C-alpha positions as a LaTeX table, in Angstrom:
\begin{tabular}{lrrr}
\hline
Residue & $x$ (\AA) & $y$ (\AA) & $z$ (\AA) \\
\hline
Unk1 & $-11.46$ & 63.79 & $-85.06$ \\
Unk2 & $-8.34$ & 62.29 & $-83.59$ \\
Unk3 & $-8.05$ & 61.40 & $-79.93$ \\
Unk4 & $-5.39$ & 59.76 & $-77.86$ \\
Unk5 & $-5.64$ & 58.44 & $-74.31$ \\
Unk6 & $-3.53$ & 60.27 & $-71.73$ \\
Unk7 & $-0.25$ & 58.71 & $-70.68$ \\
Unk8 & 1.53 & 59.74 & $-67.48$ \\
Unk9 & 4.87 & 58.91 & $-65.89$ \\
Unk10 & 7.20 & 60.49 & $-63.40$ \\
Unk11 & 10.42 & 59.62 & $-61.62$ \\
Unk12 & 12.88 & 61.22 & $-59.26$ \\
Unk13 & 16.31 & 60.05 & $-58.12$ \\
Unk14 & 19.74 & 60.89 & $-56.82$ \\
Unk15 & 22.86 & 60.53 & $-58.96$ \\
Unk16 & 26.27 & 61.63 & $-57.63$ \\
Unk17 & 24.58 & 64.00 & $-55.18$ \\
Unk18 & 22.60 & 65.56 & $-58.05$ \\
Unk19 & 18.84 & 65.68 & $-57.47$ \\
Unk20 & 16.89 & 65.16 & $-60.68$ \\
Unk21 & 13.20 & 64.96 & $-61.54$ \\
Unk22 & 11.29 & 63.78 & $-64.60$ \\
Unk23 & 7.64 & 63.98 & $-65.52$ \\
Unk24 & 5.75 & 63.49 & $-68.78$ \\
Unk25 & 2.20 & 64.11 & $-69.92$ \\
Unk26 & 0.23 & 63.59 & $-73.13$ \\
Unk27 & $-3.00$ & 65.32 & $-74.14$ \\
Unk28 & $-6.45$ & 64.00 & $-74.92$ \\
Unk29 & $-7.01$ & 66.49 & $-77.73$ \\
Unk30 & $-9.58$ & 67.20 & $-80.41$ \\
Unk31 & $-7.65$ & 68.16 & $-83.51$ \\
Unk32 & $-4.00$ & 68.30 & $-84.48$ \\
Unk33 & $-2.79$ & 71.82 & $-85.41$ \\
Unk34 & $-1.94$ & 72.53 & $-89.03$ \\
Unk35 & 1.68 & 72.12 & $-90.08$ \\
Unk36 & 3.78 & 75.26 & $-89.88$ \\
Unk37 & 4.67 & 76.82 & $-93.20$ \\
Unk38 & 8.22 & 77.52 & $-92.07$ \\
Unk39 & 10.91 & 74.92 & $-92.89$ \\
Unk40 & 13.97 & 74.66 & $-90.68$ \\
Unk41 & 17.48 & 74.25 & $-91.97$ \\
Unk42 & 18.82 & 73.11 & $-88.58$ \\
Unk43 & 19.16 & 69.35 & $-88.23$ \\
Unk44 & 18.12 & 68.27 & $-84.75$ \\
Unk45 & 20.37 & 65.29 & $-84.30$ \\
Unk46 & 22.65 & 64.07 & $-81.56$ \\
Unk47 & 22.45 & 65.19 & $-77.95$ \\
Unk48 & 21.58 & 68.85 & $-78.38$ \\
Unk49 & 23.67 & 71.98 & $-78.47$ \\
Unk50 & 21.99 & 73.71 & $-81.43$ \\
Unk51 & 19.77 & 76.76 & $-80.88$ \\
Unk52 & 16.23 & 76.10 & $-82.08$ \\
Unk53 & 14.17 & 79.02 & $-83.43$ \\
Unk54 & 11.63 & 80.75 & $-81.22$ \\
Unk55 & 8.11 & 79.79 & $-82.35$ \\
Unk56 & 6.07 & 81.70 & $-79.76$ \\
Unk57 & 7.98 & 83.82 & $-77.23$ \\
Unk58 & 4.76 & 85.01 & $-75.58$ \\
Unk59 & 3.63 & 81.43 & $-74.89$ \\
Unk60 & 6.98 & 80.51 & $-73.34$ \\
Unk61 & 7.02 & 83.62 & $-71.15$ \\
Unk62 & 3.41 & 83.06 & $-70.08$ \\
Unk63 & 4.18 & 79.54 & $-68.82$ \\
Unk64 & 6.88 & 81.01 & $-66.57$ \\
Unk65 & 4.42 & 83.57 & $-65.20$ \\
Unk66 & 1.91 & 80.80 & $-64.49$ \\
Unk67 & 4.56 & 78.67 & $-62.79$ \\
Unk68 & 5.44 & 81.55 & $-60.46$ \\
Unk69 & 1.77 & 82.24 & $-59.77$ \\
Unk70 & 1.10 & 78.67 & $-58.67$ \\
Unk71 & 4.29 & 78.60 & $-56.60$ \\
Unk72 & 3.12 & 81.73 & $-54.76$ \\
Unk73 & $-0.31$ & 80.19 & $-54.24$ \\
Unk74 & 1.09 & 76.90 & $-52.89$ \\
Unk75 & 3.11 & 77.62 & $-49.78$ \\
Unk76 & 4.39 & 81.03 & $-50.95$ \\
Unk77 & 7.32 & 79.35 & $-52.70$ \\
Unk78 & 10.01 & 81.60 & $-54.20$ \\
Unk79 & 9.62 & 82.52 & $-57.88$ \\
Unk80 & 11.84 & 81.03 & $-60.58$ \\
Unk81 & 14.00 & 83.12 & $-62.89$ \\
Unk82 & 13.74 & 82.43 & $-66.61$ \\
Unk83 & 17.25 & 82.17 & $-68.07$ \\
Unk84 & 18.51 & 81.82 & $-71.66$ \\
Unk85 & 20.45 & 78.59 & $-71.04$ \\
Unk86 & 17.44 & 76.62 & $-69.81$ \\
Unk87 & 15.18 & 78.23 & $-72.43$ \\
Unk88 & 17.52 & 77.03 & $-75.18$ \\
Unk89 & 17.68 & 73.54 & $-73.69$ \\
Unk90 & 13.89 & 73.30 & $-73.43$ \\
Unk91 & 13.28 & 74.79 & $-76.87$ \\
Unk92 & 15.70 & 72.36 & $-78.51$ \\
Unk93 & 13.97 & 69.34 & $-77.00$ \\
Unk94 & 10.47 & 70.60 & $-77.87$ \\
Unk95 & 11.59 & 71.12 & $-81.47$ \\
Unk96 & 13.32 & 67.74 & $-81.61$ \\
Unk97 & 10.16 & 66.00 & $-80.35$ \\
Unk98 & 8.15 & 67.51 & $-83.18$ \\
Unk99 & 10.60 & 67.24 & $-86.03$ \\
Unk100 & 11.62 & 63.64 & $-85.21$ \\
Unk101 & 8.07 & 62.74 & $-84.12$ \\
Unk102 & 8.54 & 61.05 & $-80.75$ \\
Unk103 & 7.61 & 61.70 & $-77.11$ \\
Unk104 & 10.22 & 61.03 & $-74.45$ \\
Unk105 & 12.54 & 62.76 & $-72.02$ \\
Unk106 & 15.43 & 60.97 & $-73.69$ \\
Unk107 & 16.71 & 62.34 & $-77.01$ \\
Unk108 & 16.29 & 60.21 & $-80.15$ \\
Unk109 & 17.30 & 60.43 & $-83.79$ \\
Unk110 & 15.58 & 58.74 & $-86.70$ \\
Unk111 & 17.65 & 56.38 & $-88.85$ \\
Unk112 & 15.80 & 54.89 & $-91.78$ \\
Unk113 & 12.52 & 55.71 & $-90.04$ \\
Unk114 & 13.49 & 53.97 & $-86.80$ \\
Unk115 & 14.16 & 55.84 & $-83.56$ \\
Unk116 & 17.58 & 55.47 & $-81.97$ \\
Unk117 & 18.32 & 56.82 & $-78.49$ \\
Unk118 & 21.29 & 59.18 & $-78.41$ \\
Unk119 & 21.29 & 60.43 & $-74.79$ \\
Unk120 & 19.26 & 60.95 & $-71.63$ \\
Unk121 & 17.43 & 64.10 & $-70.64$ \\
Unk122 & 19.97 & 65.35 & $-68.14$ \\
Unk123 & 22.95 & 64.66 & $-70.36$ \\
Unk124 & 21.18 & 66.82 & $-72.96$ \\
Unk125 & 20.45 & 69.59 & $-70.44$ \\
Unk126 & 24.13 & 69.75 & $-69.52$ \\
Unk127 & 24.90 & 70.89 & $-73.07$ \\
Unk128 & 23.51 & 74.24 & $-71.96$ \\
Unk129 & 23.25 & 74.20 & $-68.16$ \\
Unk130 & 25.59 & 72.93 & $-65.43$ \\
Unk131 & 23.20 & 72.13 & $-62.60$ \\
Unk132 & 23.29 & 70.66 & $-59.14$ \\
Unk133 & 19.53 & 70.08 & $-59.24$ \\
Unk134 & 17.33 & 69.68 & $-62.33$ \\
Unk135 & 13.87 & 68.61 & $-63.42$ \\
Unk136 & 11.93 & 68.34 & $-66.65$ \\
Unk137 & 8.24 & 68.35 & $-67.59$ \\
Unk138 & 7.11 & 67.66 & $-71.15$ \\
Unk139 & 3.68 & 67.76 & $-72.80$ \\
Unk140 & 2.19 & 67.35 & $-76.26$ \\
Unk141 & $-0.91$ & 68.68 & $-77.96$ \\
Unk142 & $-1.98$ & 71.39 & $-75.53$ \\
Unk143 & $-3.09$ & 74.57 & $-77.30$ \\
Unk144 & $-2.36$ & 77.30 & $-74.74$ \\
Unk145 & $-0.08$ & 77.98 & $-71.76$ \\
Unk146 & $-3.09$ & 77.83 & $-69.45$ \\
Unk147 & $-4.11$ & 74.43 & $-70.78$ \\
Unk148 & $-0.68$ & 72.86 & $-70.47$ \\
Unk149 & $-0.19$ & 74.26 & $-66.97$ \\
Unk150 & $-3.55$ & 72.84 & $-65.89$ \\
Unk151 & $-2.50$ & 69.44 & $-67.23$ \\
Unk152 & 0.83 & 69.55 & $-65.42$ \\
Unk153 & $-0.67$ & 70.74 & $-62.15$ \\
Unk154 & $-3.27$ & 67.93 & $-62.25$ \\
Unk155 & $-0.48$ & 65.32 & $-62.39$ \\
Unk156 & 1.43 & 64.59 & $-59.20$ \\
Unk157 & 4.85 & 64.15 & $-60.81$ \\
Unk158 & 4.67 & 67.36 & $-62.81$ \\
Unk159 & 3.21 & 69.26 & $-59.90$ \\
Unk160 & 6.10 & 68.09 & $-57.71$ \\
Unk161 & 8.62 & 69.51 & $-60.17$ \\
Unk162 & 6.79 & 72.84 & $-60.49$ \\
Unk163 & 6.50 & 73.22 & $-56.72$ \\
Unk164 & 9.99 & 72.00 & $-55.84$ \\
Unk165 & 11.40 & 74.55 & $-53.34$ \\
Unk166 & 14.99 & 73.75 & $-54.36$ \\
Unk167 & 14.65 & 75.04 & $-57.93$ \\
Unk168 & 15.60 & 78.65 & $-58.67$ \\
Unk169 & 15.69 & 78.84 & $-62.49$ \\
Unk170 & 13.49 & 77.79 & $-65.39$ \\
Unk171 & 13.34 & 77.62 & $-69.18$ \\
Unk172 & 10.34 & 76.82 & $-71.37$ \\
Unk173 & 10.32 & 75.54 & $-74.95$ \\
Unk174 & 7.35 & 75.56 & $-77.33$ \\
Unk175 & 7.20 & 74.00 & $-80.78$ \\
Unk176 & 4.35 & 73.85 & $-83.29$ \\
Unk177 & 4.36 & 72.48 & $-86.80$ \\
Unk178 & 4.99 & 68.75 & $-87.11$ \\
Unk179 & 4.91 & 65.45 & $-85.28$ \\
Unk180 & 1.94 & 63.31 & $-84.29$ \\
Unk181 & 0.68 & 65.88 & $-81.78$ \\
Unk182 & 1.53 & 69.04 & $-83.70$ \\
Unk183 & 2.39 & 70.98 & $-80.51$ \\
Unk184 & 5.11 & 70.20 & $-77.96$ \\
Unk185 & 6.02 & 71.85 & $-74.64$ \\
Unk186 & 9.09 & 71.40 & $-72.44$ \\
Unk187 & 9.86 & 72.85 & $-69.00$ \\
Unk188 & 13.43 & 72.61 & $-67.74$ \\
Unk189 & 13.87 & 73.58 & $-64.11$ \\
Unk190 & 17.05 & 73.74 & $-62.08$ \\
Unk191 & 19.44 & 75.25 & $-59.60$ \\
Unk192 & 23.18 & 75.89 & $-59.76$ \\
Unk193 & 25.66 & 76.18 & $-56.95$ \\
Unk194 & 26.66 & 79.80 & $-56.47$ \\
Unk195 & 23.76 & 81.27 & $-58.50$ \\
Unk196 & 21.19 & 83.39 & $-56.62$ \\
Unk197 & 18.71 & 85.03 & $-58.99$ \\
Unk198 & 17.00 & 88.37 & $-58.43$ \\
Unk199 & 13.46 & 88.36 & $-59.81$ \\
Unk200 & 11.20 & 91.36 & $-60.48$ \\
Unk201 & 7.41 & 90.92 & $-60.44$ \\
Unk202 & 7.55 & 87.12 & $-60.71$ \\
Unk203 & 9.71 & 87.44 & $-63.84$ \\
Unk204 & 7.15 & 89.43 & $-65.82$ \\
Unk205 & 8.49 & 91.03 & $-68.99$ \\
Unk206 & 6.76 & 94.38 & $-68.43$ \\
Unk207 & 5.03 & 96.52 & $-65.83$ \\
Unk208 & 2.96 & 99.70 & $-65.91$ \\
Unk209 & 3.86 & 100.55 & $-62.30$ \\
Unk210 & 7.34 & 101.74 & $-61.24$ \\
Unk211 & 6.77 & 100.17 & $-57.81$ \\
Unk212 & 7.68 & 96.50 & $-58.19$ \\
Unk213 & 7.92 & 93.36 & $-56.06$ \\
Unk214 & 11.41 & 91.87 & $-55.81$ \\
Unk215 & 12.62 & 88.47 & $-54.66$ \\
Unk216 & 16.30 & 87.58 & $-54.15$ \\
Unk217 & 17.33 & 83.96 & $-53.60$ \\
Unk218 & 19.82 & 82.95 & $-50.96$ \\
Unk219 & 20.65 & 83.83 & $-47.38$ \\
Unk220 & 22.88 & 86.84 & $-46.84$ \\
Unk221 & 23.73 & 89.35 & $-44.12$ \\
Unk222 & 23.46 & 92.60 & $-46.09$ \\
Unk223 & 22.43 & 93.95 & $-49.46$ \\
Unk224 & 22.51 & 97.13 & $-51.48$ \\
Unk225 & 20.70 & 97.98 & $-54.71$ \\
Unk226 & 20.69 & 100.39 & $-57.61$ \\
Unk227 & 18.59 & 101.33 & $-60.61$ \\
Unk228 & 20.24 & 101.00 & $-64.01$ \\
Unk229 & 23.73 & 102.59 & $-63.80$ \\
Unk230 & 22.85 & 104.85 & $-60.89$ \\
Unk231 & 24.29 & 105.17 & $-57.43$ \\
Unk232 & 24.14 & 102.29 & $-54.97$ \\
Unk233 & 21.90 & 102.47 & $-51.94$ \\
Unk234 & 23.44 & 102.14 & $-48.50$ \\
Unk235 & 24.12 & 98.62 & $-47.23$ \\
Unk236 & 21.01 & 97.38 & $-45.44$ \\
Unk237 & 19.93 & 94.12 & $-43.76$ \\
Unk238 & 19.22 & 91.40 & $-46.33$ \\
Unk239 & 15.63 & 90.57 & $-47.22$ \\
Unk240 & 14.50 & 87.88 & $-49.64$ \\
Unk241 & 11.32 & 89.77 & $-50.52$ \\
Unk242 & 10.71 & 93.51 & $-50.68$ \\
Unk243 & 9.27 & 96.33 & $-52.82$ \\
Unk244 & 11.35 & 98.73 & $-54.89$ \\
Unk245 & 10.77 & 101.75 & $-57.12$ \\
Unk246 & 12.29 & 101.76 & $-60.60$ \\
Unk247 & 13.59 & 104.89 & $-62.29$ \\
Unk248 & 10.43 & 106.63 & $-63.45$ \\
Unk249 & 10.98 & 106.65 & $-67.21$ \\
Unk250 & 9.43 & 104.44 & $-69.87$ \\
Unk251 & 11.62 & 101.70 & $-71.27$ \\
Unk252 & 13.80 & 98.84 & $-70.05$ \\
Unk253 & 15.19 & 99.12 & $-66.53$ \\
Unk254 & 17.72 & 96.98 & $-64.67$ \\
Unk255 & 17.69 & 96.46 & $-60.93$ \\
Unk256 & 21.06 & 95.28 & $-59.61$ \\
Unk257 & 21.90 & 93.95 & $-56.15$ \\
Unk258 & 25.12 & 93.30 & $-54.30$ \\
Unk259 & 24.80 & 90.75 & $-51.51$ \\
Unk260 & 27.35 & 89.99 & $-48.83$ \\
Unk261 & 28.01 & 87.81 & $-45.83$ \\
Unk262 & 31.41 & 88.08 & $-44.21$ \\
Unk263 & 34.07 & 88.20 & $-46.93$ \\
Unk264 & 31.72 & 86.83 & $-49.61$ \\
Unk265 & 30.06 & 89.28 & $-52.02$ \\
Unk266 & 27.72 & 88.30 & $-54.85$ \\
Unk267 & 26.15 & 90.38 & $-57.65$ \\
Unk268 & 22.82 & 89.68 & $-59.30$ \\
Unk269 & 20.26 & 91.58 & $-61.40$ \\
Unk270 & 17.03 & 91.45 & $-63.37$ \\
Unk271 & 15.40 & 93.66 & $-65.98$ \\
Unk272 & 11.86 & 94.71 & $-66.79$ \\
Unk273 & 10.18 & 97.08 & $-69.24$ \\
Unk274 & 8.28 & 100.00 & $-67.71$ \\
Unk275 & 5.48 & 100.72 & $-70.16$ \\
Unk276 & 4.24 & 104.03 & $-68.76$ \\
Unk277 & 5.37 & 106.88 & $-66.56$ \\
Unk278 & 3.31 & 108.10 & $-63.63$ \\
Unk279 & 3.83 & 110.01 & $-60.41$ \\
Unk280 & 4.76 & 107.06 & $-58.20$ \\
Unk281 & 5.50 & 107.33 & $-54.49$ \\
Unk282 & 8.70 & 105.52 & $-53.52$ \\
Unk283 & 8.22 & 101.95 & $-52.35$ \\
Unk284 & 8.16 & 101.56 & $-48.58$ \\
Unk285 & 10.93 & 99.01 & $-48.12$ \\
Unk286 & 13.90 & 100.84 & $-49.61$ \\
Unk287 & 14.85 & 104.41 & $-50.49$ \\
Unk288 & 15.39 & 105.04 & $-54.20$ \\
Unk289 & 18.73 & 106.46 & $-55.29$ \\
Unk290 & 18.65 & 108.20 & $-58.66$ \\
Unk291 & 21.59 & 107.92 & $-61.10$ \\
Unk292 & 24.57 & 110.09 & $-60.15$ \\
Unk293 & 27.24 & 109.93 & $-62.86$ \\
Unk294 & 30.14 & 112.36 & $-62.70$ \\
Unk295 & 31.46 & 111.79 & $-66.21$ \\
Unk296 & 30.99 & 109.86 & $-69.44$ \\
Unk297 & 33.99 & 107.74 & $-68.45$ \\
Unk298 & 32.37 & 106.77 & $-65.15$ \\
Unk299 & 29.11 & 106.09 & $-66.94$ \\
Unk300 & 30.84 & 103.72 & $-69.37$ \\
Unk301 & 32.40 & 101.88 & $-66.44$ \\
Unk302 & 28.99 & 101.38 & $-64.81$ \\
Unk303 & 27.09 & 99.99 & $-67.80$ \\
Unk304 & 25.06 & 97.03 & $-66.58$ \\
Unk305 & 24.31 & 93.93 & $-68.61$ \\
Unk306 & 21.63 & 91.55 & $-67.39$ \\
Unk307 & 20.21 & 88.51 & $-69.22$ \\
\hline
\end{tabular}
């Protein structure tokens, strides 16, 4: 049985008006996981930029759900939106930690068996994500999303990152297969100027109920919404949090919003999979407008893409 004493560190600072946060955590664990059978052709060297393979999508998504649950339970903080850029950044670092067998926020390469630093955490994150605020939590050895979240929340530095009210976006990386700890986790959190995510059901991937909870970041005067490529609702007073009814058909649905204040208008959206169809009463906060498409040409013009 192999054990290793926990090691904790955290730091926060200001650099060129950019708020950044770091936190690390190691596990006191019972047994290292077996090595993964899969071999990777990608060489994880330099300061990032390569897309690492997805080892466990469900684990990564579950960490995001848990983050949003604890944010709601601690001061009713706004949920974070999981985005591909931060997911790729986090997944790369988790994979690099395992394949090069080290544990640090900074990125290292091995040269003749020795580790050589190639860049810092936030220089690496900028390969994927141009932020004005950013934070990172890393962990090693934890077996499940629930376990790693418990470890992070029991450490003040990691907890501070998870509960930071300034963050709006998140990515999670999970790697299993090599390295001293066998399992590595990375959370990258951030916010970008001019980005105001819309989040359905705390960023859950699926729902069995067409009535969903919606959160929109930012402060605006008015908003209007639509389901999929349907008609827009009327402009109504802006609300950060409200309920909405999706189009009542099984499958993936996109909720889009247009937000405006004065001459400024901003578009945002989120998607979720509706797993079943039931007779659902419209949500109380907003009237639902069903798709109204006059022609195939108009329909093509209204196709919505949403990461």
